[in-house]
C-alpha positions in Angstrom: 79.7 126.2 24.0 81.5 124.5 26.8 83.1 127.8 28.0 79.7 129.5 27.9 78.1 126.6 29.8 80.8 127.0 32.5 79.6 130.6 33.2 75.9 130.4 32.4 73.8 127.8 34.5 70.4 128.6 33.0 69.7 125.8 30.4 66.9 127.9 28.6 69.6 130.6 28.0 72.1 128.1 26.8 69.5 126.7 24.3 68.8 130.3 23.1 72.5 131.0 22.7 72.9 127.7 20.7 69.9 128.5 18.5 71.5 132.0 17.7 74.8 130.2 16.9 73.2 127.7 14.6 70.7 130.1 13.0 73.0 131.3 10.0 72.8 134.6 8.4 70.5 136.1 5.8 72.1 137.7 2.8 70.0 139.0 -0.2 66.9 137.0 1.0 68.8 133.6 1.4 69.9 132.0 4.7 73.4 130.8 4.7 74.8 128.6 7.5 77.7 129.9 9.7 80.2 127.1 10.1 81.6 128.6 13.3 81.5 131.8 15.4 78.9 134.4 15.3 78.5 137.2 12.9 79.7 140.6 14.0 77.1 143.2 15.0 74.6 140.5 16.0 72.9 140.5 19.4 75.0 137.5 20.7 78.4 139.1 19.9 78.6 141.2 23.0 77.6 138.5 25.5 80.2 136.1 24.0 82.8 138.9 23.8 82.4 139.7 27.4 82.6 136.1 28.5 85.9 135.7 26.8 87.2 139.2 27.9 86.3 138.3 31.6 88.5 135.3 31.3 91.3 137.3 29.8 91.0 140.1 32.5 91.4 137.4 35.2 94.4 135.9 33.5 96.1 139.3 33.2 95.3 140.1 36.8 97.0 136.8 37.8 100.0 137.6 35.7 100.4 141.2 37.1 100.2 139.7 40.7 102.9 137.2 39.9 105.1 139.9 38.4 104.6 142.0 41.4 105.5 139.2 43.8 108.6 138.2 41.7 109.8 141.9 42.1 109.2 141.9 45.8 111.1 138.6 46.0 114.1 140.1 44.1 114.0 143.0 46.5 113.9 140.8 49.5 116.9 138.7 48.1 118.9 141.8 47.5 118.2 143.0 51.1 119.2 139.6 52.5 122.4 139.6 50.5 123.3 143.1 51.8 122.6 144.8 48.4 119.4 146.6 49.5 118.5 150.0 48.1 118.1 151.7 51.5 
Protein backbone atom coordinates (compact mmCIF):
# COMPACT_ATOMS: atom_id res chain seq x y z
CA UNK A 1 0.00 0.00 0.00
CA UNK A 2 2.96 2.29 0.53
CA UNK A 3 3.74 2.42 -3.19
CA UNK A 4 0.09 3.02 -4.00
CA UNK A 5 -0.11 5.83 -1.45
CA UNK A 6 2.91 7.52 -3.08
CA UNK A 7 0.91 7.82 -6.30
CA UNK A 8 -2.66 8.21 -5.01
CA UNK A 9 -3.45 11.18 -2.78
CA UNK A 10 -7.20 10.59 -2.35
CA UNK A 11 -7.72 8.93 1.05
CA UNK A 12 -11.15 7.62 0.06
CA UNK A 13 -9.64 5.81 -2.91
CA UNK A 14 -6.85 4.40 -0.74
CA UNK A 15 -9.45 3.04 1.72
CA UNK A 16 -11.36 1.48 -1.17
CA UNK A 17 -8.21 -0.17 -2.52
CA UNK A 18 -7.36 -1.51 0.93
CA UNK A 19 -10.91 -2.88 1.29
CA UNK A 20 -10.56 -4.66 -2.08
CA UNK A 21 -7.23 -6.16 -1.01
CA UNK A 22 -8.63 -7.36 2.31
CA UNK A 23 -11.92 -8.66 0.93
CA UNK A 24 -10.74 -12.18 0.04
CA UNK A 25 -12.29 -14.32 -2.68
CA UNK A 26 -15.47 -16.35 -2.87
CA UNK A 27 -15.10 -19.94 -4.03
CA UNK A 28 -18.04 -22.32 -4.02
CA UNK A 29 -20.00 -19.91 -1.82
CA UNK A 30 -17.26 -19.63 0.83
CA UNK A 31 -15.13 -16.53 1.35
CA UNK A 32 -11.42 -17.29 1.67
CA UNK A 33 -8.85 -14.70 2.76
CA UNK A 34 -6.09 -13.68 0.38
CA UNK A 35 -2.91 -13.40 2.47
CA UNK A 36 -1.15 -11.18 -0.09
CA UNK A 37 -1.65 -9.73 -3.53
CA UNK A 38 -4.86 -9.44 -5.45
CA UNK A 39 -6.53 -12.22 -7.42
CA UNK A 40 -6.16 -12.03 -11.19
CA UNK A 41 -9.06 -10.80 -13.31
CA UNK A 42 -10.43 -8.66 -10.49
CA UNK A 43 -11.28 -4.95 -10.88
CA UNK A 44 -8.22 -3.87 -8.90
CA UNK A 45 -5.63 -5.84 -10.91
CA UNK A 46 -5.31 -3.37 -13.82
CA UNK A 47 -4.95 -0.38 -11.49
CA UNK A 48 -2.20 -1.98 -9.42
CA UNK A 49 -0.48 -3.35 -12.53
CA UNK A 50 -0.43 0.07 -14.16
CA UNK A 51 1.08 1.66 -11.05
CA UNK A 52 3.91 -0.89 -11.05
CA UNK A 53 4.38 -0.75 -14.83
CA UNK A 54 4.63 3.06 -14.70
CA UNK A 55 7.54 2.70 -12.26
CA UNK A 56 9.17 0.10 -14.51
CA UNK A 57 8.73 2.32 -17.55
CA UNK A 58 10.45 5.21 -15.79
CA UNK A 59 13.34 3.00 -14.69
CA UNK A 60 13.81 1.63 -18.20
CA UNK A 61 13.74 5.13 -19.62
CA UNK A 62 16.44 6.25 -17.20
CA UNK A 63 18.54 3.18 -18.05
CA UNK A 64 18.23 3.88 -21.79
CA UNK A 65 19.28 7.49 -21.26
CA UNK A 66 22.32 6.39 -19.26
CA UNK A 67 23.31 3.88 -21.97
CA UNK A 68 22.97 6.56 -24.64
CA UNK A 69 25.10 9.01 -22.65
CA UNK A 70 27.77 6.37 -22.07
CA UNK A 71 27.88 5.67 -25.81
CA UNK A 72 28.31 9.37 -26.54
CA UNK A 73 31.03 9.62 -23.92
CA UNK A 74 32.93 6.73 -25.52
CA UNK A 75 32.62 8.40 -28.92
CA UNK A 76 33.90 11.68 -27.46
CA UNK A 77 36.85 9.91 -25.82
CA UNK A 78 37.73 8.27 -29.12
CA UNK A 79 37.59 11.62 -30.90
CA UNK A 80 39.74 13.29 -28.25
CA UNK A 81 42.29 10.49 -28.47
CA UNK A 82 42.44 10.79 -32.28
CA UNK A 83 40.59 7.55 -32.94
CA UNK A 84 37.39 9.16 -34.18
CA UNK A 85 35.28 7.53 -36.84
CA UNK A 86 35.18 10.53 -39.15
